[in-house]
N, C-alpha and C positions, 0 to 999 in steps of 0.2 A: 177559551184563550187565556184563562186565569193562570194556568200552569206555565204558560210561555212568558208571562210578564217578568217573573222573577229570574228567568234565565238571562234576560238582557241586562240584569243588574250587575252581572260580572264584568260588564264592558268598561267599567271605570278605570280598571287597571290593565295594562297591556305589556307588550314586549316589542322589541325592535323588529321591524318588518324587513322584508327583503329590499324594499326601496331605500330605507335608511342605511342598511348595510352596503348596498350598492353605491350610495352617495359617499359614504366614508371611504370605501375602497377606491373610488374614482378620485377623491380628494388626495388620498395618499399617493396615487400614481402621478397626479399633477405636481405634488411636492417633489417627488423624485426627479421628474423631468425638469422642474425649475432649478433644482440644486444638483448639478451633476457630481458634486464632490461627495454627496451622500451615498455611501457604499454599504452601509449596514442597516438592517431593519431595527425598529425600536425594540428596546429590551422588553422582556416579558413583564406583564403587570402582576404585582403581588396578588395572589388570590385572596378573596374575602370569604369569610365564613358567615353565611346568612342563617345557619341553623337549619332546622327541619320544620316544614309546614305542619301544623297539627293535623294528624291523620285521623280519618274517620274509620271506625271498625264496623264492618257490616256483618250481620248475623246470618243472612240467608245463604244457604248452600244449595244452589239450584242443580241438584244431581239426584237421580233416582235409580236405585238398584232394586229391581222387582223381586229378586230372590228366586225361590223354587218355581214360582208361577211364571217366571221369565222363560222357562222351557216351552210352556204352552204359547206364550207370546211369539216366540221364535217360530213355532210350528204354524201359527196363523199367518205370520209374515211370509213364511215360505210358501204356504198355500196361495196367498194373494199374489205372490210373485209368479207362481205358475199360471194363475188366472189372468194376471195383468203384468206381463214381462216388459211392456213398453216403458221407455224412459218418460220422465215428466214432460208433458206437452207444453213447454213454456211458450214457444212461438205460436202454437195453436190458440192458447188462451189469450195471448196478447192480441192476436188477429181478431178473435171473437169480440173482445172488449172494444177494440178500435172500430170494428165494423158496426157495432151497435151502441155507440156512445149516446145517441139520442133516444135510446129505449128499444126494446124488442117488439117489432111489429110482424104480424103474420105474413103480410104481403112482402116484407123485406126478405123473407127466407126463400122467395122464389128467384131471387137474383142468383146468377151463376156463382159468384164468389161465395155467397152464403151457402149455396148447395155444396160447394166444395168443402167448406168448413164443416158442414153437417156430416158429410161423408167421412172426413178425417176424424171427426169426433166419434162417429159410429165405429170406425176402425180401431180407435184407441179403446173404446168401451166394449169391444167385441167379446172379450172374456167374460165381463160382467153380464153382458146381454145374453150370452149363451147359457150361463148359469141361471140367470133370472128367468129365461124362457123355460129352462128345465124345471125350476121351482114352480112356475105358473102351471105348466103342464101337470106336474105332480098334484098341485092344489085342485086343478079342474078334474083330472081323471080319477083321483082317489074316491070322491063320492060316487062317481058314475060306476067305477069298478065295484065299489061296495054294494051299490044297489043291484047291479047285475049278479054279483056273487050271492046275495041274499035270495034273489028270485031263482037263481040256478039251484040253490040248495033246497028251496021250497019245491022244486020240481024233481027232487031226489037225484039231482046231479051235483057235480062239484063237491063230492063227498057228503052230500045230504042224505043219500040212501043209507038206511040203518042196516046194512048188510056188508059183511066183510068176507071176501073170498079167501079161500085157503091158498097159501103159498108156502113153499118149502123154505124160502129165505125171509120169512116174516120177521123173525127175531133180528136178523141182520139189518133189515130196513128200520125196525123200531129203534135199534141201537144207534144207527146213523142219524135218524131224525132227532133222537134225544140229545146226542152229543152236539149236533149242529145247533139245536135250540139253546142248549146250555151255553155254547160259545157265543151265539148271537146275544143272549141275555147278558153275558159278562161284558161284552163290548158296549151294549146299551148302558149298562151300569157305569162303565168308565165314562161314557159320554155325559151321563147325568152328573157324575162327580166333577167332570171338567166344567160343565155349565154352572154347577153350584159353586165351585171354587171361584169362577169368574164373577158370579153374582155377589159372593161374599167379599171378594177383593174390592169391588166398587164401594161397598159400605165402609170397609176398613180405610180405604184411601181417601174417602170423603172427609173422614176425621183428620187425616194428615193434611188435607187442604187448609184447614184452619191454621195449622202451624205455619204453612207457607204464607198465608195471608198475613198473619201476625208479624212474621219476620220481615216480610216485604214492607209492610206499613212502618215497622220500627226502623228499617233502613232508610226509608224516605224521610222520616222524622230526623234521623241522625244526619242525613244529607242536608236537610234544611237548617238544622241547628248548628252544624259545624261550619257551613259556608261563610257566615258573617265573621266568625273567629279567624278563619283562614284568610279572608280578605283583609281584616285588620292586621293580621301578622305580615302580609305582603306590604301593606302601607307602612308599618312600623319599621321594617327593615331598611327603608330609605335612610334612616338615621345611621345605620352601619356604614354605608358608603359616604354619607356626609361627614361623619366623625373622622373617617380615614382621610378624606380630602383635607379637612381642617388640620389634622395632625401632621400631614405631610407639608402643608403650607407653613405651619408653625415651626417645622424643622427643615425649612427649605435650604438653609445654609448647609447643614450636614448632609442632607440628601442630595441636593444639586451639586455640592462640592464633591461628594463621594462619586457622583456620576462623572464629573469633570476629571477627578483624580483617576478614576478607573479608565477613562478614555486616554489620558496622557501617559499613564504608567507603562503602557506598552512600548513607549519610546524612551521614557525617562529612566525607569527602574533598571532595564538592562545596561544602560550607560553607566549608572552609578554602581551597579554590581561589578562591572569590569574594573572600574577604578578601585573599588574596595578590594577586589582580588589582587590588584597590582600592589596595593599597600601591604597585603599579606605576603606577596612575593618579595617585597623589600626586606621584610623581617626574615623570611626564609633565606634570602641571599646573604644577609649578615651572619646568620647562624652557620650557613655553609662555609663562608669565608673564614669564620673563626675556627671551625672544625678543620678546615684544610691547613690553616696556619699552625695550629697546635700539633696536628698529626705530622706535618712536614718537619717541625722541630724535633719531635721524638725520633723520627726515622733518620733524620740527618745526624743526630747525636749517636744513635746506635751504629749506623753505617760508618760514621767517622772513626769510632773506636775499632771496629772490625778492619777497616781499611788500613789503619796504622799498624795493627798487629800483623796483618798479612804482609805489609810492606817491610816491616822489620824482619819477619821470618824469611821473606824472599831475599833480603839483603844478606842475612846471615848465611843462608844456603848458597848464595852466589859466592861469598867469601870462602866457604868450605870447598866449593868446586874449583876455586882458584889455587888450591893447594898443589905443590909440585907433584904430588903423587898422582894427580889426574893427567899428567903429561906422559905417563908411561904408556907405551904403545898398546898394551892389552887393556888398560883401564880407560884410556882416552875416549873410545866410542861410547862407553857407558856414561862417562861424565858429560860428554857432549849431548847425549840424549836427555839426561836430567836437566842440563842447562837450557835445552830448547823448550822445556815445559815450564820454566820459571815464570813466563808472562801469564800463564793460566792461574797462577797463585795470586788472585785479587778479587775484589768485589765486582758484581755484575751491575747492580743498580747503583746509580750515583745521584742521590737526592740533593747533593750540595750544589749541583749546577742548575737546579730548577729555580726560577725566579720566585721571590716571595710575593704574597698577595696583600701585603700590608697597605700599599697605596690604595688599592681598590677598597680594602676594608675601612680605611680612614674616610674615603669618600662616602661609603655607605653610612658610616656612623654620622657623618655630617648631614646626609640626606635624612636620616631617621631622627635628627633633632627636631624636625617638623613632623607632627603626627598627622600623616595623610588620612588615616582611618577616621580621626576626629573630624577632619575637614569634610570627608565624604559623608559622615553621619550628619553633619550640619546640612549638607545638601539633601539628604533623606528627610531630615526634620523640616527643612524649608518646603520641600515638595509635599510632605504629609500634612502640612498646615494649610493645604488648599481648602478643605472644608471650612476651617475657621476663617480664612480670608474671604471665602464666598459668603459665609454667614455675616461677617462684618459689613460686606458691601451690598447685602440684600436686606438690610434693616427696613428699607421702605416697603418691602413686600410684607414683612411681619406687622408693620404699623397699619397696613391695609387689611389685616386679617379680620377685624370687626366688620368691615364692609362686606367682605367675602362671606362671613358667617351670616350676616343679615340677608345676603342674596340667597344663600343656600337654605336658610330658614324659610324664606319666601317660597322657594320651590317646594319645600315640604308642606307648607301651608296650602299651596295650590293643589298638590296631590290629595291632601286630606279633604280640602273643600270639594274637589272634583268627586271624590268617593262619596261625600255626603249629599251630592246632588240627587242620587238615586236612593229611594227609601228601601235599602236592602233588608235591614232588620225587620221593619214593619211588614214588608211584603212577605218575607219568609215566615214571619210569625203568623200572618194570615194564612199562608200556605199550610203551616203546621196545624192551625185550627181547622182548616178545610180537611186535612188528612184525618184528624181526630173525628170530625163529623162523619166522614165517609166510612171510617173504620167502625164507628158505632152503628151506622146505617147498615153496613154489611153484617155486623154481628147480630143485628135485630132479625136477620133472615135465617140465622142458624137453626132456630126451632122449626121453622117452616121447611128448611132444607132437610133436617133430620126426619121430619114427618113424611115429606115426599119420598125420601130415600127408603123409609120404612115401607110405605105403600109400594114402591117399586120392588123392594126386596120380597114383599108378600106376593106380588103379582108374579115375579119370576119363580118363586118357590111353588106357587099354584100351578104354573105352567109345567114345572118339573114334576109336580105331583101327578099330573096326568100320565106322564111316562112311568113314574113309579107305580101307579095303579096298574098299568099294563104289565110292568115287571112283576108286580105282586101276583097277578093272575098266572103269569107264565111260571113263576117259581113255585107257587102253590100247586098248580096243575102238574108240574114235573114231580113235585114231592109226593102228592097223592097218587098220581098215576104210577110212579115207580114203586112206591111202597105197597100199593094195593094190587099191582099186577100179579096174576097167577098163571103160570104157564100151562097148568093142567085144566084151567077153566076154559070153557068154550066161549065164543064171542057173545052168546046169548045168556051165559051164566056168570059173566064177570061180576066182581063184587061191587059193593056200593062205593068203596074208597077209590077204586080204579075209575069207576064211572064219574065220580065227582071230579077227579083229576082231568078227565077229558072235557067235562063241561067247563071247568075253569079255563082250560086252554082256549076253548071256543069263545068264552067270555072275553078273554084277552084279545082274541081276533076281532071281536065286535068293537071293543073300545079302541083298538088300533085304527080301525076304519073310521071311527067317530072323531078321534083327535088328530090323526096323522096329517090330514090336509090343513087343519087349523094351525098346527105346529109348523108345518112347512111354509105356510103363508107368512107366519111370524119370522121364521128363519130367512126366507127370501127377502123380506123387507129390511131386516137388520143387516143382511149380507150386502144388499145393494147400497144402503146408506152408509153403514160402517166401513165397508170396503172402499168406497169412493172417498170417504173422508180420510181414511188412512193413506190412500195413494195420492190424493189431490191436495191434502192439507198437511197431514202429519209428516209424511216423508219429505215433502218439499220444505217444510218448516225445519226439520232436523238437519237437512243438508243446505239450508239457506237458499234453496232455489226459489222459494216463495218471495224472498226479498227482491230477487232479480226481476220478477214480474212487476212488483210495485215500483221498482226503480227504473223501469223501462221509460226512456225519454218519450215525452208527448203521449203518454198513455191516457191520461185523464182528459187532456185538452190539446188540440193540435198546435196551440200557440204557447203552451206551458210545458217547458222542458222537463223539470223535475217536480215530482209531487210533494215531497216532504218540505223543501224550503218554500214552495208556494203556499202550503198550508200554515207553516209556522211564521214566516217572515213576509209573506206576500211578494216574494221575489223568486220565481221558479227558475231563474237563470243561474242561481248559485249551484255549484257542483257539490251538492250534498245529497247523499242517498241514504235510504234506510239501512242498507247493508253496511255501508261505511260507518254509520253512527253506531250500529249494533256492535261491530268489531271493536271500535274505540271503547265503547262502554264495557264490553266483555273483557278487555284488557285493563279495565279500571282506570282509564285516562280521564282527564278533566272534561267537563261538559263544554267548556269554552272551545276546546279543540275538537270535540266530537261533533258539535253543532256548527263549527266553523264560524263562530260569532265575529271573527275579525272581518268578515265580509259585510257585516251589518254596520259596524261602527269602526272607522279608521282612526286609531289613536296616535298615528305617527305625528301629526301636527301638534298634538298636545305634548308628546314626548320631546319634540324638537324645541318647543317653546319653553319647556320646564327643565327636564333633566339635562338635555344637551344644551346648556346655556353657553353661548359664545362669549359672554362677558368674562367668564373665568379665564379664558386665554388672554384677554386684553389686560388683565391684572398683571400678567407675567411678561408682557411685551417690553416693559421698561427695565428688565434685568440687565445690568451692566457690570461685568466683572473684569478687573484688571489684574493680571497675573505676572506682570513684568518685574515685580519685586522678588520673585523666586530666583535664587541663585543656587545652582547645583554645585559648582566648584569655583572657589575664589582664585585669585592670582597666585597666592602662596601655594596652593595645591597644584596649580599648573606648573609653577617653577620647580616644585618638588619632583614632579614626574619627569621633567626635562633633566634635572640634575641626576636622577636615578638612571636615565638613559645614557648620560655622559659620565657615569661613575668609573668607567674603565673595566667593568666586569666583562664586557665583551672582548677586551684586548688581551685577556689571559691566554697563554699558550696551553690550551687544554690537551691537545694531542701529546705534547711532551710529558705532561704529568701522567697521562694514561699509559704512555710507553714505559716510563720508569716503574710505575706501580706494577705493571704486568711482568717485569723482569724478576729473575731469581736473585738470591742473596749473593752467591759466589758464582764465578765463571764456571768452575768445575766442582764436582763433588769432592770435598776435601778428604773424605775417608777413602775414596778410590785413589785419589792422588797419593795419599799416604801408603796405601797398599802397593801401588806401582813403585813408589820410591823405595820401599823396603825390599821388594823383589829385585830391583836393580842393584840395591846395596848388597844383597846376597850373592850377586854375580861377581862382586869385587873380592880381591884377596883379603883375608882376615887382617885387620889392622885398624889404625886410627881412623882412616877414611870411612871404612864401613860403619864403625861405631858412630862417627859424626853424622853420617847420613841417617842412620836409624834414630839418632837423637832428634834430628830435625823432623822426622816423621812423627815422633812422639809429641813434639811441640805443636805441630800442625793439628794433631788429633785433639790436643788440649784446646786449641783455638776453636775448633769445630764444636767441641763439647761445651765450652764456656761462653761462646759468643754467637756462633752460627745457629746452634740449636735454639737458644732463646729468641733469636731474631725470627726464627720460623715458627716457633710454638708458643712463646710467651704471650699471654693475653694482651699485654701492653702494646707490643709491636704488631700483633695480628689485628687488634682493634684499630690501631693507628693506620695500617695499610687499608683496612676496610673503610674507615671513615674518610680517608683521603680519596679513595676510589669513588665512593658514593657522593662525596661533596663535589668533586670535580665534574661528575656526570650531571648532578643537579644544577650546578652553575652553568655548565655548557648548555643545558636545556633552557634555563631561564634567560640566558643572554642571547639566545638565538633570535635574531631580528628584533632585539629589544627596542631600538629607536622606532622601528615601524609599529610595534605594538603600542608604544606610548603615543605616537602620532594618531593611531586609530582611536585610542581612548579619548584623546582631546577632541578629535573630530566628532565622535559620538556625543560627547558632552555639549559641544557647540551646537550640534543639530538639535539636541533635546531642548537646550535653552532658546534656540531660535524658534522651535515649535511653540514653546510656552509664550515667548514674547510677541511673536508676529502672527501666530495662527490661533491664539486663544479665543479671539472673538468668534471665529467660526465654530470652535469647539463649544463655547458657551451657548451660542445660538442653537447648535444642534442638540446639546444636552437639555437645554431649556424646552425645546420642542418635545424631546423624549419625556421630560418631566410632566409637561402638560398632557402628553399622550397617556401617561400613567394615571394622572388625575381623572381624565375623561374615561380611562379604562375602568375605573372603579364604578362609575355610573353605568357604563356599558355592562359590566358584570351584573349590576343590579337589574337592569332591564332584561338581560338574558336570563337571569335567574327567575324573574317574574314570568317571562314567557314560558320557560320550562315548567315552572310551578303551575301556571294556568293550564298547561297542556297535560300534565301528569298527576298533579297533587291537589289542586284546588277544585272543589266540587266534583269529586270522582263519581262518575255516573254508573258505577257497577249496579246500583239498584234498578236502573232502566233495563239492562240486559237480564238481570235476575227476574224482573217482572215478565219479560218475554219467555225466558226459560221456564219460569214457574207456570205460566199459562200453557206452555207446551206439555209440561209434565202432567198438569191436572187434566187438560183436555185430551191429550193423546195417550200418555202412559197410564193414567188412572182410569179414564173412562173408555176411550175408543178401543184400546187394547183389550180391556175387560169385556166390552160389548162384543167385539169380534170373537173373543174366546168363547163367550156365551153362545153365540149362534153357531160356532163351529161344533161345540159339544152337542147342542140341541139338534143341529142339522144331521150330525152323525147318528143320533138316536132315530130321527125320522127316516133316514135311509135304511137303517138296520131294521126298522119295523116291517119292511117288505119281506125280507127272508124270515123274520119272526112269524109273520102271518102264515107264510107257506109251511114252515116247519110245524107250527102249532096245529094247523088243519090236518096235516099228514099224521102227526103224532096222536092227535085226538082220536083217530080211527082205531088205534090200538088200545085205547083206554076205555072208551065209552061202551056201554052195554048195547049190543045189536038186537034188532028185532028178529032177524032170520040169520040162518047160518047154512053152510054147505054140509049136505048129508051124503055119506058114501054107502053104497048098497052092501058092501062086504062087512059093514058094521064096524070097520076100523076107521078111527079118526086120528088124525095127527095134527096137532096145533103148534107143532114146533116150527 
């Protein structure tokens, strides 16, 4: 239990639990219900930067890539899947454990439920049982068959007779047996190489095991050494929240005033903006009136001159038409026609009859003597001085700042004292010493492990040498027999080299019978053990099914729900499982979260008593702020707005102005009038009347050229007409419902001032609560940060999962996979020895020197 003691040391520091958060949410809901005027949620709290917890860097990379030999591992796994295709019997194992908690007794197996479990287990192990039975049969029958084979050959049977009968296809048989034995020998060689590779891989990976042990030990030391520093860092960061709270309290005037200002500006600023825009409208109105007045004078002057010229010419033309010559009967119709057109000879637009705007302009000038913009700016200034006013009226809070600082320092001291209650550093130092001792103890076994591995390697090589001995006899026999074979020699006259090849093949058969059953016994044992370890331990450990067995509720004891918390904390009812702990550690989360240590020690009461100190809210309960001194618009500004509304701008006859501006300069086109006059003069008899009329046409052309054309094209008059048109339209737009606009502005100002004067207490109370919420929010950020840090950054337990993964790599990938590959290669050799024996016996008959041979009477012999 030594290693569990230091885990509990992390409990000094905590985080806000679900209960605390639920209490806060319930309190907020009660405040909303108690204050129905509260319509908005508290403003977001400024985030604090607590920095980063000093992170531990772990060296272990619990990952193994077998390389080329991995192909053999996959072949073994595939073979085992064929032998044992059933899924992991989790329920069966759990039932067996629960049925035999008190120990395995022989008489207990007679119970029906145990018999059923036994049958289920036999069904699960059926593949291994069949293969095991085959191996046992091989082990038992091989010596028996060898004995019978020897006795049979001693009786000149089973190939023991030294006589070879002549056959026509003897060469074909010999070639077939040779090729078959060569192929069998090659496959046996491959099996030996596979077994040797597996044997060598074990020795190689045992050396890698030291690296895993060293890195895991180093990671555990890093874990133990970094945890105190991480805990100290969590404790020290309380100062960040404390300093932020003290800073906000020291600047309560600007901060609280800014909150109140921000709350009120939604009503106040729009009202002042409208008044400021109206002040701008006053100046624009004055400019428009001045432009209209000047443009009107210019147009009146120009149109007056033109009107006088046209009137004089009209009078002169009328006198000419009064000449007695126009009374002549032939001339009279023409004169009458010209006389009827005389009223068209005049100006169309008459600007002289338009009323001037001097009265309205004088009223506007009187209004502008008072600077409304300056008055509105004073309103802005008065409203923007809210933070300074709040600061002045909250001096009592600032004077209480030393008491608040003392209270917060006391909280920090309580946290520090609480952290010192547990001997974290000394316990972890002892744990580090323990790790060093264990590491040295493990390293002391390295020479023994190397020696034992050497003996194991020698034993495996010796086993393989027995197969290599048989292979040597087979290959030498094939070599000697093939090289010494003479087709022309008879069976009784075969050479010494050929006979030696046959004897070597028979020696290989003898050694095969001697070693085959021993090797098969070893293969069967390794197969049953290694295969079951792979299927029942390694595979479930790789897919974490093994954790589900250990985490099965009530597995160990009918009254103890969970095994892990019962072992660590003597509280089996905690919902902590080995699988969940492994997952959390595999993701490198904190041990506090992985072991669910919050269930062991509830720190909510400590946090409520320290960090969430209610005295902080009491300090701000006496905040009283009076904003009635704020004046947005004084009486002079109000009178100015009313005078602007009554300035007479709205009484101007704008349609009359627009009608005259849109008219042309003359009633008719003077050039057309002149042309018509000259055409009518040409109809008269030649004389003084004709000349006089043409003279009038010339004078009218001069008037058009000298006065009408400039009125239409000269920049002075064009600009005057445009200015007059734009100014009248602008004034018409501004004066539209001007009294109603001024009334609305004054109403908005009055509403904003009423809000400040009459509803400020509610705003102050509401913003004070929001300010307190922000102060408490800093501590909540701290506790939330502590909780997240404990869950993910403090005492990251990756070394725990690395140890499990390392044990899986060493036990399964390094050893079991290599052992299983060894028996697969050696087992293949044992199986292939059977055809090797058959082919060697058959082939030896063609190489050994016979005692007798077939003799033909015709004296012809054929050994082909």
